[in-house]
All heavy atoms as a GROMACS GRO file, in nm:
protein
  622
    1MET      N    1   7.495  -2.234   5.540
    1MET     CA    2   7.484  -2.098   5.495
    1MET      C    3   7.453  -2.007   5.606
    1MET      O    4   7.371  -2.041   5.689
    1MET     CB    5   7.387  -2.089   5.381
    1MET     CG    6   7.381  -1.954   5.312
    1MET     SD    7   7.286  -1.954   5.158
    1MET     CE    8   7.131  -2.025   5.210
    2ASN      N    9   7.504  -1.886   5.607
    2ASN     CA   10   7.489  -1.790   5.715
    2ASN      C   11   7.349  -1.728   5.700
    2ASN      O   12   7.298  -1.695   5.593
    2ASN     CB   13   7.595  -1.683   5.694
    2ASN     CG   14   7.585  -1.573   5.790
    2ASN    OD1   15   7.501  -1.486   5.786
    2ASN    ND2   16   7.671  -1.578   5.894
    3LYS      N   17   7.282  -1.712   5.820
    3LYS     CA   18   7.147  -1.655   5.827
    3LYS      C   19   7.143  -1.512   5.775
    3LYS      O   20   7.051  -1.468   5.706
    3LYS     CB   21   7.096  -1.661   5.968
    3LYS     CG   22   6.954  -1.617   5.985
    3LYS     CD   23   6.866  -1.719   5.923
    3LYS     CE   24   6.717  -1.679   5.958
    3LYS     NZ   25   6.621  -1.758   5.885
    4LYS      N   26   7.248  -1.433   5.805
    4LYS     CA   27   7.247  -1.294   5.758
    4LYS      C   28   7.260  -1.289   5.602
    4LYS      O   29   7.199  -1.203   5.540
    4LYS     CB   30   7.364  -1.221   5.826
    4LYS     CG   31   7.361  -1.073   5.793
    4LYS     CD   32   7.238  -1.003   5.839
    4LYS     CE   33   7.242  -0.856   5.799
    4LYS     NZ   34   7.114  -0.789   5.820
    5PHE      N   35   7.345  -1.376   5.550
    5PHE     CA   36   7.359  -1.380   5.407
    5PHE      C   37   7.223  -1.417   5.342
    5PHE      O   38   7.181  -1.360   5.244
    5PHE     CB   39   7.465  -1.484   5.366
    5PHE     CG   40   7.478  -1.496   5.213
    5PHE    CD1   41   7.533  -1.394   5.138
    5PHE    CD2   42   7.442  -1.614   5.155
    5PHE    CE1   43   7.548  -1.406   5.003
    5PHE    CE2   44   7.455  -1.626   5.017
    5PHE     CZ   45   7.511  -1.524   4.943
    6GLU      N   46   7.157  -1.512   5.397
    6GLU     CA   47   7.022  -1.550   5.350
    6GLU      C   48   6.921  -1.430   5.353
    6GLU      O   49   6.852  -1.409   5.269
    6GLU     CB   50   6.965  -1.667   5.426
    6GLU     CG   51   6.835  -1.718   5.381
    6GLU     CD   52   6.781  -1.832   5.457
    6GLU    OE1   53   6.857  -1.912   5.514
    6GLU    OE2   54   6.658  -1.845   5.473
    7GLU      N   55   6.936  -1.354   5.461
    7GLU     CA   56   6.849  -1.235   5.476
    7GLU      C   57   6.876  -1.128   5.369
    7GLU      O   58   6.787  -1.068   5.318
    7GLU     CB   59   6.868  -1.171   5.614
    7GLU     CG   60   6.804  -1.258   5.725
    7GLU     CD   61   6.845  -1.201   5.861
    7GLU    OE1   62   6.892  -1.082   5.871
    7GLU    OE2   63   6.816  -1.270   5.960
    8ILE      N   64   7.003  -1.119   5.329
    8ILE     CA   65   7.046  -1.024   5.227
    8ILE      C   66   6.988  -1.070   5.093
    8ILE      O   67   6.923  -0.992   5.023
    8ILE     CB   68   7.200  -1.008   5.217
    8ILE    CG1   69   7.253  -0.942   5.338
    8ILE    CG2   70   7.238  -0.939   5.088
    8ILE    CD1   71   7.407  -0.945   5.349
    9VAL      N   72   7.000  -1.199   5.063
    9VAL     CA   73   6.946  -1.252   4.938
    9VAL      C   74   6.790  -1.232   4.940
    9VAL      O   75   6.735  -1.188   4.834
    9VAL     CB   76   6.986  -1.400   4.921
    9VAL    CG1   77   6.909  -1.463   4.800
    9VAL    CG2   78   7.138  -1.415   4.905
   10ARG      N   79   6.731  -1.263   5.043
   10ARG     CA   80   6.583  -1.248   5.048
   10ARG      C   81   6.537  -1.104   5.035
   10ARG      O   82   6.445  -1.080   4.962
   10ARG     CB   83   6.537  -1.305   5.185
   10ARG     CG   84   6.383  -1.310   5.198
   10ARG     CD   85   6.336  -1.373   5.328
   10ARG     NE   86   6.390  -1.506   5.350
   10ARG     CZ   87   6.349  -1.611   5.284
   10ARG    NH1   88   6.259  -1.610   5.198
   10ARG    NH2   89   6.407  -1.731   5.322
   11SER      N   90   6.607  -1.013   5.102
   11SER     CA   91   6.567  -0.880   5.100
   11SER      C   92   6.588  -0.821   4.954
   11SER      O   93   6.498  -0.751   4.903
   11SER     CB   94   6.653  -0.800   5.197
   11SER     OG   95   6.629  -0.663   5.182
   12VAL      N   96   6.711  -0.837   4.896
   12VAL     CA   97   6.735  -0.787   4.766
   12VAL      C   98   6.643  -0.844   4.661
   12VAL      O   99   6.596  -0.775   4.568
   12VAL     CB  100   6.880  -0.807   4.726
   12VAL    CG1  101   6.906  -0.766   4.582
   12VAL    CG2  102   6.974  -0.721   4.819
   13GLY      N  103   6.623  -0.973   4.673
   13GLY     CA  104   6.532  -1.044   4.575
   13GLY      C  105   6.386  -1.028   4.602
   13GLY      O  106   6.308  -1.074   4.523
   14GLU      N  107   6.355  -0.955   4.709
   14GLU     CA  108   6.216  -0.937   4.749
   14GLU      C  109   6.136  -1.064   4.753
   14GLU      O  110   6.032  -1.077   4.708
   14GLU     CB  111   6.147  -0.836   4.655
   14GLU     CG  112   6.219  -0.698   4.651
   14GLU     CD  113   6.157  -0.605   4.547
   14GLU    OE1  114   6.074  -0.643   4.467
   14GLU    OE2  115   6.212  -0.491   4.546
   15LEU      N  116   6.198  -1.163   4.826
   15LEU     CA  117   6.147  -1.299   4.831
   15LEU      C  118   6.067  -1.308   4.961
   15LEU      O  119   6.119  -1.274   5.066
   15LEU     CB  120   6.255  -1.398   4.831
   15LEU     CG  121   6.351  -1.398   4.708
   15LEU    CD1  122   6.470  -1.484   4.726
   15LEU    CD2  123   6.274  -1.435   4.583
   16PRO      N  124   5.950  -1.365   4.958
   16PRO     CA  125   5.872  -1.385   5.081
   16PRO      C  126   5.936  -1.490   5.171
   16PRO      O  127   6.011  -1.574   5.126
   16PRO     CB  128   5.732  -1.437   5.028
   16PRO     CG  129   5.759  -1.491   4.888
   16PRO     CD  130   5.879  -1.409   4.836
   17GLU      N  131   5.900  -1.489   5.298
   17GLU     CA  132   5.950  -1.586   5.395
   17GLU      C  133   5.922  -1.730   5.354
   17GLU      O  134   5.992  -1.823   5.393
   17GLU     CB  135   5.896  -1.556   5.534
   17GLU     CG  136   5.955  -1.434   5.597
   17GLU     CD  137   6.100  -1.436   5.625
   17GLU    OE1  138   6.147  -1.550   5.668
   17GLU    OE2  139   6.173  -1.340   5.608
   18SER      N  140   5.813  -1.753   5.278
   18SER     CA  141   5.774  -1.888   5.239
   18SER      C  142   5.873  -1.945   5.142
   18SER      O  143   5.872  -2.070   5.130
   18SER     CB  144   5.635  -1.882   5.181
   18SER     OG  145   5.631  -1.801   5.063
   19VAL      N  146   5.950  -1.868   5.079
   19VAL     CA  147   6.057  -1.916   4.976
   19VAL      C  148   6.169  -1.967   5.055
   19VAL      O  149   6.235  -1.896   5.129
   19VAL     CB  150   6.096  -1.814   4.878
   19VAL    CG1  151   6.213  -1.858   4.790
   19VAL    CG2  152   5.979  -1.764   4.792
   20VAL      N  153   6.208  -2.104   5.034
   20VAL     CA  154   6.324  -2.159   5.098
   20VAL      C  155   6.444  -2.127   5.013
   20VAL      O  156   6.441  -2.155   4.889
   20VAL     CB  157   6.306  -2.308   5.117
   20VAL    CG1  158   6.430  -2.372   5.174
   20VAL    CG2  159   6.180  -2.339   5.199
   21ILE      N  160   6.547  -2.075   5.071
   21ILE     CA  161   6.670  -2.044   5.001
   21ILE      C  162   6.778  -2.147   5.036
   21ILE      O  163   6.801  -2.163   5.158
   21ILE     CB  164   6.718  -1.905   5.032
   21ILE    CG1  165   6.613  -1.803   4.991
   21ILE    CG2  166   6.854  -1.873   4.964
   21ILE    CD1  167   6.646  -1.654   5.036
   22ASP      N  168   6.827  -2.215   4.932
   22ASP     CA  169   6.932  -2.314   4.974
   22ASP      C  170   7.054  -2.291   4.871
   22ASP      O  171   7.037  -2.218   4.775
   22ASP     CB  172   6.884  -2.458   4.973
   22ASP     CG  173   6.849  -2.512   4.833
   22ASP    OD1  174   6.924  -2.493   4.737
   22ASP    OD2  175   6.741  -2.562   4.822
   23GLU      N  176   7.161  -2.356   4.900
   23GLU     CA  177   7.281  -2.333   4.828
   23GLU      C  178   7.281  -2.378   4.684
   23GLU      O  179   7.368  -2.333   4.600
   23GLU     CB  180   7.402  -2.402   4.903
   23GLU     CG  181   7.429  -2.337   5.036
   23GLU     CD  182   7.556  -2.387   5.100
   23GLU    OE1  183   7.628  -2.461   5.042
   23GLU    OE2  184   7.580  -2.348   5.214
   24THR      N  185   7.187  -2.462   4.646
   24THR     CA  186   7.183  -2.516   4.512
   24THR      C  187   7.107  -2.428   4.419
   24THR      O  188   7.119  -2.444   4.293
   24THR     CB  189   7.119  -2.657   4.510
   24THR    OG1  190   6.984  -2.642   4.546
   24THR    CG2  191   7.197  -2.754   4.595
   25GLN      N  192   7.036  -2.328   4.464
   25GLN     CA  193   6.950  -2.246   4.388
   25GLN      C  194   7.032  -2.145   4.304
   25GLN      O  195   7.132  -2.087   4.355
   25GLN     CB  196   6.846  -2.171   4.469
   25GLN     CG  197   6.737  -2.262   4.530
   25GLN     CD  198   6.650  -2.193   4.624
   25GLN    OE1  199   6.704  -2.129   4.715
   25GLN    NE2  200   6.522  -2.208   4.610
   26THR      N  201   6.987  -2.123   4.182
   26THR     CA  202   7.056  -2.021   4.098
   26THR      C  203   6.988  -1.893   4.127
   26THR      O  204   6.866  -1.880   4.152
   26THR     CB  205   7.043  -2.057   3.946
   26THR    OG1  206   6.907  -2.062   3.909
   26THR    CG2  207   7.113  -2.192   3.912
   27PHE      N  208   7.071  -1.787   4.122
   27PHE     CA  209   7.011  -1.654   4.144
   27PHE      C  210   6.904  -1.617   4.042
   27PHE      O  211   6.795  -1.576   4.076
   27PHE     CB  212   7.127  -1.547   4.139
   27PHE     CG  213   7.209  -1.556   4.264
   27PHE    CD1  214   7.341  -1.603   4.259
   27PHE    CD2  215   7.162  -1.505   4.383
   27PHE    CE1  216   7.422  -1.600   4.370
   27PHE    CE2  217   7.246  -1.510   4.494
   27PHE     CZ  218   7.369  -1.560   4.486
   28GLU      N  219   6.937  -1.636   3.914
   28GLU     CA  220   6.845  -1.592   3.810
   28GLU      C  221   6.726  -1.688   3.787
   28GLU      O  222   6.606  -1.645   3.801
   28GLU     CB  223   6.917  -1.570   3.677
   28GLU     CG  224   6.836  -1.493   3.577
   28GLU     CD  225   6.918  -1.434   3.466
   28GLU    OE1  226   7.036  -1.440   3.469
   28GLU    OE2  227   6.848  -1.383   3.371
   29ALA      N  228   6.748  -1.812   3.762
   29ALA     CA  229   6.645  -1.904   3.724
   29ALA      C  230   6.553  -1.939   3.846
   29ALA      O  231   6.432  -1.937   3.834
   29ALA     CB  232   6.694  -2.032   3.663
   30ASP      N  233   6.615  -1.965   3.963
   30ASP     CA  234   6.535  -2.008   4.076
   30ASP      C  235   6.483  -1.893   4.161
   30ASP      O  236   6.372  -1.900   4.214
   30ASP     CB  237   6.620  -2.102   4.167
   30ASP     CG  238   6.657  -2.226   4.095
   30ASP    OD1  239   6.581  -2.282   4.015
   30ASP    OD2  240   6.769  -2.276   4.126
   31LEU      N  241   6.555  -1.790   4.175
   31LEU     CA  242   6.520  -1.680   4.265
   31LEU      C  243   6.483  -1.549   4.194
   31LEU      O  244   6.443  -1.450   4.263
   31LEU     CB  245   6.634  -1.657   4.366
   31LEU     CG  246   6.676  -1.774   4.450
   31LEU    CD1  247   6.791  -1.738   4.538
   31LEU    CD2  248   6.554  -1.816   4.533
   32ASN      N  249   6.495  -1.549   4.065
   32ASN     CA  250   6.458  -1.429   3.983
   32ASN      C  251   6.545  -1.309   4.025
   32ASN      O  252   6.491  -1.197   4.026
   32ASN     CB  253   6.312  -1.405   3.989
   32ASN     CG  254   6.260  -1.319   3.877
   32ASN    OD1  255   6.315  -1.328   3.770
   32ASN    ND2  256   6.157  -1.239   3.895
   33ILE      N  257   6.670  -1.334   4.056
   33ILE     CA  258   6.762  -1.226   4.090
   33ILE      C  259   6.843  -1.198   3.968
   33ILE      O  260   6.934  -1.281   3.931
   33ILE     CB  261   6.847  -1.255   4.215
   33ILE    CG1  262   6.753  -1.261   4.338
   33ILE    CG2  263   6.957  -1.155   4.232
   33ILE    CD1  264   6.824  -1.307   4.464
   34ASP      N  265   6.825  -1.091   3.898
   34ASP     CA  266   6.902  -1.063   3.771
   34ASP      C  267   7.035  -1.004   3.816
   34ASP      O  268   7.074  -0.991   3.928
   34ASP     CB  269   6.824  -0.967   3.684
   34ASP     CG  270   6.796  -0.836   3.741
   34ASP    OD1  271   6.864  -0.792   3.846
   34ASP    OD2  272   6.707  -0.763   3.692
   35SER      N  273   7.120  -0.964   3.710
   35SER     CA  274   7.256  -0.924   3.736
   35SER      C  275   7.264  -0.797   3.815
   35SER      O  276   7.353  -0.779   3.899
   35SER     CB  277   7.331  -0.912   3.601
   35SER     OG  278   7.268  -0.814   3.524
   36LEU      N  279   7.165  -0.705   3.808
   36LEU     CA  280   7.165  -0.583   3.877
   36LEU      C  281   7.133  -0.611   4.026
   36LEU      O  282   7.199  -0.554   4.117
   36LEU     CB  283   7.068  -0.485   3.823
   36LEU     CG  284   7.104  -0.421   3.688
   36LEU    CD1  285   6.998  -0.329   3.636
   36LEU    CD2  286   7.239  -0.343   3.706
   37LYS      N  287   7.036  -0.701   4.054
   37LYS     CA  288   7.006  -0.739   4.189
   37LYS      C  289   7.125  -0.816   4.252
   37LYS      O  290   7.148  -0.802   4.369
   37LYS     CB  291   6.879  -0.818   4.192
   37LYS     CG  292   6.750  -0.734   4.171
   37LYS     CD  293   6.626  -0.816   4.193
   37LYS     CE  294   6.507  -0.726   4.174
   37LYS     NZ  295   6.381  -0.812   4.193
   38LEU      N  296   7.187  -0.903   4.163
   38LEU     CA  297   7.301  -0.975   4.216
   38LEU      C  298   7.409  -0.878   4.265
   38LEU      O  299   7.475  -0.902   4.366
   38LEU     CB  300   7.353  -1.074   4.111
   38LEU     CG  301   7.476  -1.158   4.154
   38LEU    CD1  302   7.452  -1.240   4.281
   38LEU    CD2  303   7.523  -1.254   4.042
   39LEU      N  304   7.436  -0.774   4.186
   39LEU     CA  305   7.530  -0.672   4.229
   39LEU      C  306   7.499  -0.615   4.364
   39LEU      O  307   7.578  -0.595   4.449
   39LEU     CB  308   7.541  -0.565   4.114
   39LEU     CG  309   7.644  -0.459   4.149
   39LEU    CD1  310   7.786  -0.507   4.164
   39LEU    CD2  311   7.642  -0.354   4.031
   40ASP      N  312   7.367  -0.593   4.382
   40ASP     CA  313   7.317  -0.544   4.507
   40ASP      C  314   7.345  -0.644   4.624
   40ASP      O  315   7.384  -0.600   4.734
   40ASP     CB  316   7.172  -0.507   4.497
   40ASP     CG  317   7.120  -0.411   4.608
   40ASP    OD1  318   7.206  -0.348   4.676
   40ASP    OD2  319   7.002  -0.396   4.622
   41VAL      N  320   7.319  -0.768   4.597
   41VAL     CA  321   7.346  -0.875   4.694
   41VAL      C  322   7.492  -0.868   4.728
   41VAL      O  323   7.528  -0.869   4.850
   41VAL     CB  324   7.307  -1.010   4.640
   41VAL    CG1  325   7.361  -1.126   4.732
   41VAL    CG2  326   7.157  -1.028   4.626
   42ILE      N  327   7.580  -0.858   4.631
   42ILE     CA  328   7.726  -0.860   4.651
   42ILE      C  329   7.769  -0.736   4.736
   42ILE      O  330   7.846  -0.754   4.826
   42ILE     CB  331   7.805  -0.872   4.521
   42ILE    CG1  332   7.786  -1.017   4.469
   42ILE    CG2  333   7.951  -0.841   4.536
   42ILE    CD1  334   7.836  -1.042   4.329
   43VAL      N  335   7.719  -0.619   4.698
   43VAL     CA  336   7.759  -0.497   4.775
   43VAL      C  337   7.712  -0.511   4.920
   43VAL      O  338   7.792  -0.473   5.006
   43VAL     CB  339   7.694  -0.372   4.701
   43VAL    CG1  340   7.697  -0.250   4.791
   43VAL    CG2  341   7.756  -0.348   4.571
   44ASN      N  342   7.596  -0.560   4.942
   44ASN     CA  343   7.549  -0.572   5.081
   44ASN      C  344   7.631  -0.682   5.154
   44ASN      O  345   7.661  -0.657   5.271
   44ASN     CB  346   7.396  -0.613   5.077
   44ASN     CG  347   7.306  -0.494   5.062
   44ASN    OD1  348   7.286  -0.418   5.150
   44ASN    ND2  349   7.256  -0.482   4.945
   45ALA      N  350   7.664  -0.788   5.084
   45ALA     CA  351   7.744  -0.892   5.150
   45ALA      C  352   7.886  -0.843   5.181
   45ALA      O  353   7.937  -0.877   5.285
   45ALA     CB  354   7.745  -1.021   5.061
   46GLU      N  355   7.940  -0.765   5.091
   46GLU     CA  356   8.072  -0.709   5.116
   46GLU      C  357   8.072  -0.620   5.239
   46GLU      O  358   8.163  -0.631   5.324
   46GLU     CB  359   8.118  -0.620   5.001
   46GLU     CG  360   8.161  -0.705   4.876
   46GLU     CD  361   8.201  -0.611   4.756
   46GLU    OE1  362   8.138  -0.506   4.739
   46GLU    OE2  363   8.285  -0.660   4.681
   47ALA      N  364   7.970  -0.533   5.252
   47ALA     CA  365   7.962  -0.448   5.371
   47ALA      C  366   7.943  -0.530   5.502
   47ALA      O  367   7.997  -0.501   5.601
   47ALA     CB  368   7.845  -0.346   5.349
   48GLU      N  369   7.850  -0.630   5.493
   48GLU     CA  370   7.820  -0.710   5.608
   48GLU      C  371   7.935  -0.801   5.656
   48GLU      O  372   7.956  -0.808   5.776
   48GLU     CB  373   7.696  -0.801   5.576
   48GLU     CG  374   7.657  -0.891   5.696
   48GLU     CD  375   7.601  -0.816   5.812
   48GLU    OE1  376   7.542  -0.709   5.804
   48GLU    OE2  377   7.621  -0.870   5.929
   49PHE      N  378   8.004  -0.856   5.563
   49PHE     CA  379   8.110  -0.957   5.598
   49PHE      C  380   8.248  -0.906   5.588
   49PHE      O  381   8.343  -0.981   5.610
   49PHE     CB  382   8.089  -1.084   5.518
   49PHE     CG  383   7.949  -1.145   5.543
   49PHE    CD1  384   7.852  -1.142   5.441
   49PHE    CD2  385   7.922  -1.211   5.659
   49PHE    CE1  386   7.731  -1.197   5.468
   49PHE    CE2  387   7.796  -1.260   5.686
   49PHE     CZ  388   7.697  -1.256   5.588
   50GLY      N  389   8.270  -0.786   5.552
   50GLY     CA  390   8.406  -0.719   5.546
   50GLY      C  391   8.487  -0.787   5.439
   50GLY      O  392   8.612  -0.802   5.462
   51VAL      N  393   8.435  -0.816   5.326
   51VAL     CA  394   8.516  -0.875   5.216
   51VAL      C  395   8.499  -0.788   5.088
   51VAL      O  396   8.420  -0.702   5.081
   51VAL     CB  397   8.471  -1.016   5.187
   51VAL    CG1  398   8.490  -1.109   5.303
   51VAL    CG2  399   8.322  -1.023   5.139
   52GLU      N  400   8.583  -0.818   4.990
   52GLU     CA  401   8.578  -0.747   4.863
   52GLU      C  402   8.576  -0.857   4.752
   52GLU      O  403   8.665  -0.935   4.742
   52GLU     CB  404   8.699  -0.658   4.838
   52GLU     CG  405   8.689  -0.578   4.714
   52GLU     CD  406   8.801  -0.475   4.699
   52GLU    OE1  407   8.850  -0.420   4.800
   52GLU    OE2  408   8.841  -0.454   4.584
   53ILE      N  409   8.462  -0.859   4.679
   53ILE     CA  410   8.438  -0.955   4.576
   53ILE      C  411   8.461  -0.892   4.441
   53ILE      O  412   8.399  -0.790   4.410
   53ILE     CB  413   8.297  -1.012   4.586
   53ILE    CG1  414   8.274  -1.078   4.721
   53ILE    CG2  415   8.269  -1.113   4.474
   53ILE    CD1  416   8.134  -1.110   4.757
   54GLU      N  417   8.556  -0.952   4.364
   54GLU     CA  418   8.591  -0.883   4.237
   54GLU      C  419   8.519  -0.932   4.119
   54GLU      O  420   8.466  -0.849   4.042
   54GLU     CB  421   8.744  -0.903   4.217
   54GLU     CG  422   8.821  -0.822   4.327
   54GLU     CD  423   8.973  -0.823   4.304
   54GLU    OE1  424   9.011  -0.856   4.194
   54GLU    OE2  425   9.042  -0.797   4.398
   55ASP      N  426   8.510  -1.063   4.094
   55ASP     CA  427   8.454  -1.114   3.968
   55ASP      C  428   8.304  -1.154   3.996
   55ASP      O  429   8.278  -1.270   4.027
   55ASP     CB  430   8.533  -1.225   3.922
   55ASP     CG  431   8.483  -1.279   3.787
   55ASP    OD1  432   8.392  -1.212   3.728
   55ASP    OD2  433   8.524  -1.391   3.742
   56ILE      N  434   8.215  -1.061   3.989
   56ILE     CA  435   8.070  -1.093   4.020
   56ILE      C  436   8.003  -1.187   3.920
   56ILE      O  437   7.901  -1.244   3.956
   56ILE     CB  438   7.991  -0.964   4.035
   56ILE    CG1  439   7.970  -0.889   3.900
   56ILE    CG2  440   8.050  -0.870   4.141
   56ILE    CD1  441   7.861  -0.788   3.904
   57HIS      N  442   8.055  -1.198   3.805
   57HIS     CA  443   7.992  -1.280   3.701
   57HIS      C  444   8.018  -1.425   3.711
   57HIS      O  445   7.961  -1.501   3.637
   57HIS     CB  446   8.038  -1.225   3.562
   57HIS     CG  447   8.007  -1.079   3.540
   57HIS    ND1  448   7.878  -1.034   3.523
   57HIS    CD2  449   8.085  -0.976   3.533
   57HIS    CE1  450   7.879  -0.904   3.515
   57HIS    NE2  451   8.003  -0.872   3.520
   58ARG      N  452   8.099  -1.467   3.804
   58ARG     CA  453   8.130  -1.611   3.822
   58ARG      C  454   8.034  -1.687   3.901
   58ARG      O  455   8.041  -1.808   3.915
   58ARG     CB  456   8.274  -1.624   3.866
   58ARG     CG  457   8.296  -1.583   4.011
   58ARG     CD  458   8.439  -1.581   4.052
   58ARG     NE  459   8.469  -1.700   4.124
   58ARG     CZ  460   8.585  -1.713   4.189
   58ARG    NH1  461   8.673  -1.619   4.184
   58ARG    NH2  462   8.606  -1.824   4.254
   59PHE      N  463   7.946  -1.616   3.963
   59PHE     CA  464   7.851  -1.688   4.062
   59PHE      C  465   7.716  -1.704   4.005
   59PHE      O  466   7.650  -1.608   3.966
   59PHE     CB  467   7.840  -1.599   4.191
   59PHE     CG  468   7.969  -1.560   4.246
   59PHE    CD1  469   8.022  -1.434   4.237
   59PHE    CD2  470   8.050  -1.658   4.315
   59PHE    CE1  471   8.144  -1.401   4.290
   59PHE    CE2  472   8.172  -1.623   4.365
   59PHE     CZ  473   8.224  -1.496   4.354
   60THR      N  474   7.674  -1.825   3.993
   60THR     CA  475   7.542  -1.861   3.941
   60THR      C  476   7.446  -1.913   4.055
   60THR      O  477   7.327  -1.893   4.044
   60THR     CB  478   7.545  -1.961   3.824
   60THR    OG1  479   7.614  -2.080   3.874
   60THR    CG2  480   7.620  -1.900   3.705
   61THR      N  481   7.507  -1.970   4.157
   61THR     CA  482   7.423  -2.026   4.264
   61THR      C  483   7.453  -1.953   4.394
   61THR      O  484   7.558  -1.895   4.412
   61THR     CB  485   7.446  -2.176   4.286
   61THR    OG1  486   7.581  -2.197   4.342
   61THR    CG2  487   7.430  -2.262   4.160
   62VAL      N  488   7.356  -1.964   4.484
   62VAL     CA  489   7.370  -1.905   4.614
   62VAL      C  490   7.485  -1.957   4.687
   62VAL      O  491   7.564  -1.892   4.746
   62VAL     CB  492   7.242  -1.926   4.692
   62VAL    CG1  493   7.254  -1.879   4.843
   62VAL    CG2  494   7.119  -1.855   4.627
   63GLY      N  495   7.511  -2.096   4.671
   63GLY     CA  496   7.619  -2.159   4.743
   63GLY      C  497   7.751  -2.117   4.692
   63GLY      O  498   7.849  -2.102   4.771
   64GLU      N  499   7.769  -2.097   4.569
   64GLU     CA  500   7.898  -2.049   4.506
   64GLU      C  501   7.937  -1.920   4.565
   64GLU      O  502   8.051  -1.899   4.609
   64GLU     CB  503   7.881  -2.037   4.355
   64GLU     CG  504   7.876  -2.166   4.282
   64GLU     CD  505   7.853  -2.145   4.133
   64GLU    OE1  506   7.808  -2.038   4.091
   64GLU    OE2  507   7.872  -2.240   4.057
   65LEU      N  508   7.845  -1.827   4.576
   65LEU     CA  509   7.879  -1.692   4.632
   65LEU      C  510   7.903  -1.708   4.783
   65LEU      O  511   8.004  -1.653   4.826
   65LEU     CB  512   7.767  -1.596   4.608
   65LEU     CG  513   7.785  -1.452   4.663
   65LEU    CD1  514   7.912  -1.393   4.621
   65LEU    CD2  515   7.668  -1.368   4.630
   66TRP      N  516   7.823  -1.786   4.851
   66TRP     CA  517   7.853  -1.798   4.999
   66TRP      C  518   7.985  -1.861   5.028
   66TRP      O  519   8.058  -1.818   5.114
   66TRP     CB  520   7.739  -1.874   5.071
   66TRP     CG  521   7.772  -1.894   5.211
   66TRP    CD1  522   7.792  -2.010   5.279
   66TRP    CD2  523   7.794  -1.793   5.310
   66TRP    NE1  524   7.825  -1.983   5.407
   66TRP    CE2  525   7.831  -1.852   5.432
   66TRP    CE3  526   7.790  -1.652   5.305
   66TRP    CZ2  527   7.858  -1.779   5.547
   66TRP    CZ3  528   7.820  -1.581   5.421
   66TRP    CH2  529   7.852  -1.645   5.541
   67ARG      N  530   8.018  -1.962   4.953
   67ARG     CA  531   8.154  -2.031   4.974
   67ARG      C  532   8.265  -1.936   4.946
   67ARG      O  533   8.368  -1.934   5.013
   67ARG     CB  534   8.161  -2.157   4.895
   67ARG     CG  535   8.082  -2.278   4.951
   67ARG     CD  536   8.107  -2.409   4.880
   67ARG     NE  537   8.058  -2.407   4.748
   67ARG     CZ  538   7.926  -2.425   4.711
   67ARG    NH1  539   7.840  -2.445   4.813
   67ARG    NH2  540   7.893  -2.427   4.585
   68HIS      N  541   8.252  -1.853   4.842
   68HIS     CA  542   8.354  -1.750   4.807
   68HIS      C  543   8.371  -1.654   4.922
   68HIS      O  544   8.480  -1.618   4.959
   68HIS     CB  545   8.311  -1.682   4.679
   68HIS     CG  546   8.419  -1.588   4.627
   68HIS    ND1  547   8.533  -1.638   4.566
   68HIS    CD2  548   8.424  -1.456   4.626
   68HIS    CE1  549   8.603  -1.531   4.532
   68HIS    NE2  550   8.541  -1.424   4.566
   69ILE      N  551   8.257  -1.611   4.982
   69ILE     CA  552   8.265  -1.514   5.094
   69ILE      C  553   8.332  -1.584   5.214
   69ILE      O  554   8.419  -1.519   5.272
   69ILE     CB  555   8.125  -1.470   5.135
   69ILE    CG1  556   8.068  -1.384   5.025
   69ILE    CG2  557   8.126  -1.404   5.269
   69ILE    CD1  558   7.916  -1.353   5.043
   70GLU      N  559   8.306  -1.714   5.236
   70GLU     CA  560   8.374  -1.780   5.348
   70GLU      C  561   8.527  -1.788   5.325
   70GLU      O  562   8.605  -1.774   5.414
   70GLU     CB  563   8.317  -1.922   5.363
   70GLU     CG  564   8.180  -1.932   5.426
   70GLU     CD  565   8.136  -2.067   5.441
   70GLU    OE1  566   8.141  -2.151   5.346
   70GLU    OE2  567   8.083  -2.093   5.551
   71LEU      N  568   8.566  -1.818   5.201
   71LEU     CA  569   8.709  -1.828   5.171
   71LEU      C  570   8.776  -1.690   5.190
   71LEU      O  571   8.885  -1.680   5.244
   71LEU     CB  572   8.727  -1.871   5.024
   71LEU     CG  573   8.697  -2.016   4.998
   71LEU    CD1  574   8.708  -2.044   4.846
   71LEU    CD2  575   8.796  -2.111   5.068
   72LEU      N  576   8.706  -1.582   5.146
   72LEU     CA  577   8.765  -1.449   5.164
   72LEU      C  578   8.771  -1.413   5.314
   72LEU      O  579   8.875  -1.358   5.356
   72LEU     CB  580   8.679  -1.345   5.092
   72LEU     CG  581   8.680  -1.355   4.940
   72LEU    CD1  582   8.574  -1.253   4.887
   72LEU    CD2  583   8.818  -1.317   4.883
   73GLN      N  584   8.675  -1.451   5.396
   73GLN     CA  585   8.678  -1.424   5.539
   73GLN      C  586   8.797  -1.506   5.600
   73GLN      O  587   8.854  -1.458   5.700
   73GLN     CB  588   8.545  -1.461   5.603
   73GLN     CG  589   8.440  -1.363   5.572
   73GLN     CD  590   8.311  -1.399   5.648
   73GLN    OE1  591   8.267  -1.512   5.645
   73GLN    NE2  592   8.257  -1.301   5.720
   74ALA      N  593   8.826  -1.616   5.546
   74ALA     CA  594   8.933  -1.704   5.603
   74ALA      C  595   9.073  -1.651   5.556
   74ALA      O  596   9.175  -1.709   5.598
   74ALA     CB  597   8.916  -1.844   5.562
   75GLY      N  598   9.075  -1.557   5.468
   75GLY     CA  599   9.201  -1.501   5.424
   75GLY      C  600   9.260  -1.564   5.296
   75GLY      O  601   9.374  -1.541   5.262
   76ALA      N  602   9.176  -1.650   5.238
   76ALA     CA  603   9.227  -1.715   5.113
   76ALA      C  604   9.242  -1.619   4.998
   76ALA      O  605   9.167  -1.526   4.985
   76ALA     CB  606   9.134  -1.828   5.072
   77GLN      N  607   9.340  -1.639   4.917
   77GLN     CA  608   9.362  -1.563   4.794
   77GLN      C  609   9.282  -1.631   4.682
   77GLN      O  610   9.316  -1.731   4.638
   77GLN     CB  611   9.505  -1.558   4.759
   77GLN     CG  612   9.592  -1.482   4.864
   77GLN     CD  613   9.561  -1.340   4.877
   77GLN    OE1  614   9.528  -1.264   4.780
   77GLN    NE2  615   9.561  -1.293   4.998
   78VAL      N  616   9.172  -1.567   4.650
   78VAL     CA  617   9.085  -1.630   4.541
   78VAL      C  618   9.067  -1.535   4.424
   78VAL      O  619   9.084  -1.414   4.431
   78VAL     CB  620   8.943  -1.673   4.595
   78VAL    CG1  621   8.957  -1.787   4.688
   78VAL    CG2  622   8.879  -1.552   4.668
   0.00000   0.00000   0.00000
């Protein structure tokens, strides 16, 4: 997972440095990032990585969203 993406998740979720963020964690249950904060994560990630994410409701884990961003950066049609 990209360090900048992790920083976005940490910042939006207001998570302390002591919280380890990994790809298996769910936004809501594990990181307490609700749908409004998730939208903020996505908007920040779009700006940072130059992608456009359409279906924000399909992502439940950090890894799902990061892999989607990687696919979009690679030019995949998702």
